[in-house]
C-alpha positions as CSV (number, residue, x, y, z in Angstrom):
1,X,-48.2,41.7,-143.9
2,X,-49.2,40.6,-147.4
3,X,-46.8,38.2,-149.1
4,X,-46.5,40.3,-152.2
5,X,-44.9,43.2,-150.3
6,X,-42.3,41.0,-148.6
7,X,-39.8,41.1,-151.5
8,X,-39.9,44.9,-152.0
9,X,-39.4,45.4,-148.3
10,X,-36.5,43.0,-148.2
11,X,-34.8,44.7,-151.2
12,X,-35.2,48.2,-149.9
13,X,-34.2,47.2,-146.3
14,X,-31.3,45.2,-147.7
15,X,-30.1,48.1,-149.7
16,X,-30.4,50.4,-146.7
17,X,-28.5,48.0,-144.5
18,X,-25.7,47.5,-147.1
19,X,-25.4,51.3,-147.6
20,X,-25.4,51.9,-143.9
21,X,-22.6,49.3,-143.5
22,X,-20.6,51.0,-146.3
23,X,-21.2,54.3,-144.5
24,X,-19.9,52.9,-141.2
25,X,-17.0,50.7,-142.3
26,X,-15.8,52.1,-145.6
27,X,-16.4,55.9,-145.8
28,X,-14.0,58.0,-143.8
29,X,-16.1,61.1,-143.1
30,X,-15.8,63.6,-140.3
31,X,-18.1,63.5,-138.3
32,X,-18.9,59.9,-138.9
33,X,-22.7,60.6,-138.9
34,X,-22.3,62.1,-142.3
35,X,-21.0,58.9,-143.7
36,X,-23.8,56.9,-142.1
37,X,-26.4,59.3,-143.5
38,X,-25.0,59.3,-147.0
39,X,-24.3,55.5,-147.0
40,X,-27.8,54.8,-145.8
41,X,-29.4,57.2,-148.3
42,X,-27.5,55.8,-151.2
43,X,-28.4,52.2,-150.2
44,X,-32.0,53.1,-149.7
45,X,-32.2,54.7,-153.1
46,X,-30.4,51.8,-154.8
47,X,-32.8,49.3,-153.1
48,X,-35.8,51.3,-154.2
49,X,-34.5,51.6,-157.7
50,X,-33.9,47.8,-158.0
51,X,-37.3,47.1,-156.5
52,X,-38.9,49.4,-159.1
53,X,-37.1,47.8,-161.9
54,X,-38.0,44.3,-160.8
55,X,-41.6,45.1,-160.2
56,X,-42.0,47.0,-163.6
57,X,-43.1,50.2,-161.9
58,X,-42.7,53.2,-164.1
59,X,-39.9,55.5,-162.8
60,X,-40.3,58.6,-164.9
61,X,-43.8,58.7,-166.3
62,X,-47.1,57.2,-165.7
63,X,-48.1,53.9,-167.2
64,X,-50.0,54.4,-170.4
65,X,-51.4,51.8,-172.7
66,X,-50.3,52.2,-176.3
67,X,-53.0,53.9,-178.3
68,X,-53.4,54.2,-182.0
69,X,-54.8,57.3,-183.7
70,X,-56.2,55.4,-186.6
71,X,-57.6,52.0,-187.5
72,X,-55.6,49.7,-189.7
73,X,-58.8,49.1,-191.7
74,X,-58.9,52.7,-192.8
75,X,-55.4,52.6,-194.3
76,X,-55.2,52.1,-198.1
77,X,-52.4,49.9,-199.2
78,X,-49.9,51.9,-201.2
79,X,-48.7,50.3,-204.4
80,X,-45.3,51.8,-204.8
81,X,-44.6,49.9,-208.0
82,X,-47.6,51.4,-209.7
83,X,-46.6,54.9,-208.7
84,X,-43.0,54.3,-210.0
85,X,-44.3,53.1,-213.3
86,X,-46.6,56.1,-213.7
87,X,-43.7,58.4,-212.9
88,X,-41.5,56.7,-215.4
89,X,-44.1,56.9,-218.1
90,X,-44.5,60.6,-217.5
91,X,-40.8,61.3,-217.6
92,X,-40.4,59.3,-220.8
93,X,-43.2,61.2,-222.6
94,X,-41.7,64.6,-221.7
């Protein structure tokens, strides 16, 4: 087993074990198997969720690098003060 997979396996297994323990000892379901299944399932999901958050894995969408549609060199700096002065001159002459 590779060492990098040990932590995720422990987190998911620990979540499953904790959820199963809650299903056995805390939930009062009839038949008891339903509590075991739901407790184990919730623990498994919580362990996988925590593992995904810690590892930085994307949960909803795929990982995409931020891309830009334009180069910053192509942008002309906008001089707002000059535009304001030109607008003020036009309004004062009218």
